[in-house]
C-alpha positions as CSV (number, residue, x, y, z in Angstrom):
1,M,0.0,0.0,0.0
2,L,2.8,2.4,0.9
3,M,4.7,1.6,-2.2
4,E,1.7,2.4,-4.5
5,L,1.2,5.7,-2.7
6,E,4.9,6.7,-3.2
7,S,4.8,5.8,-6.9
8,A,1.6,7.7,-7.4
9,K,3.2,10.7,-5.8
10,M,6.2,10.5,-8.1
11,I,4.0,10.2,-11.2
12,G,1.8,13.2,-10.0
13,A,4.9,15.3,-9.3
14,G,6.3,14.4,-12.7
15,L,3.0,15.4,-14.4
16,A,3.0,18.7,-12.5
17,V,6.5,19.6,-13.7
18,V,5.5,19.0,-17.4
19,A,4.3,22.7,-17.3
20,L,8.0,23.7,-17.1
21,M,8.4,22.7,-20.7
22,G,5.8,25.2,-21.8
23,V,7.4,27.8,-19.6
24,G,10.8,27.3,-21.3
25,I,9.2,27.6,-24.7
26,G,7.4,30.8,-23.6
27,I,10.4,32.5,-22.2
28,G,12.4,31.7,-25.3
29,N,9.6,33.1,-27.4
30,I,9.4,36.3,-25.3
31,F,13.1,37.0,-25.6
32,S,13.5,36.1,-29.2
33,T,10.6,38.4,-30.1
34,L,12.1,41.1,-27.8
35,I,15.5,40.9,-29.6
36,A,13.8,40.9,-33.1
37,S,11.7,44.0,-32.2
38,V,14.6,45.9,-30.9
39,A,16.6,45.0,-34.0
40,R,13.9,46.4,-36.2
41,N,13.2,49.6,-34.2
42,P,16.0,50.5,-31.7
43,A,14.2,53.7,-30.7
44,A,11.4,51.7,-29.1
45,R,13.8,49.7,-26.8
46,G,12.6,51.2,-23.5
47,E,9.0,50.5,-24.1
48,V,9.4,47.1,-25.6
49,F,11.9,46.0,-22.9
50,S,9.6,46.8,-20.0
51,I,6.8,44.8,-21.6
52,G,9.2,41.9,-22.3
53,I,10.3,41.9,-18.7
54,L,6.7,41.9,-17.5
55,G,6.0,38.9,-19.8
56,F,9.0,37.1,-18.5
57,A,7.9,37.7,-14.8
58,L,4.4,36.4,-15.5
59,T,5.7,33.3,-17.4
60,E,8.2,32.6,-14.6
61,A,5.4,32.8,-12.1
62,V,3.7,29.8,-13.8
63,A,7.0,27.9,-13.4
64,L,7.1,28.6,-9.7
65,F,3.5,27.6,-9.3
66,A,4.1,24.3,-11.1
67,L,7.2,23.6,-9.0
68,L,5.2,24.4,-5.8
69,I,2.5,22.0,-6.8
70,A,5.1,19.3,-7.5
71,F,6.7,19.8,-4.1
72,L,3.3,19.8,-2.4
73,I,2.5,16.5,-4.0
74,L,5.8,14.9,-3.1
75,F,6.1,16.1,0.5
76,T,2.6,15.9,1.9
């Protein structure tokens, strides 16, 4: 009984961490678009950079939530 519970916790934590793949793709997309837009219009760097950092922070928050859920599954 205890072995099945531990294996189910491991599977659940692994599934919770799958969201990190999407976060990695999202962060790469944000910064590649940021670099491309600054290369096209260097005068708009200040405005575009602040929006890019905001997008990065919100995307990184999703990663932290996924990691938190994985730890809660493992250690409770």
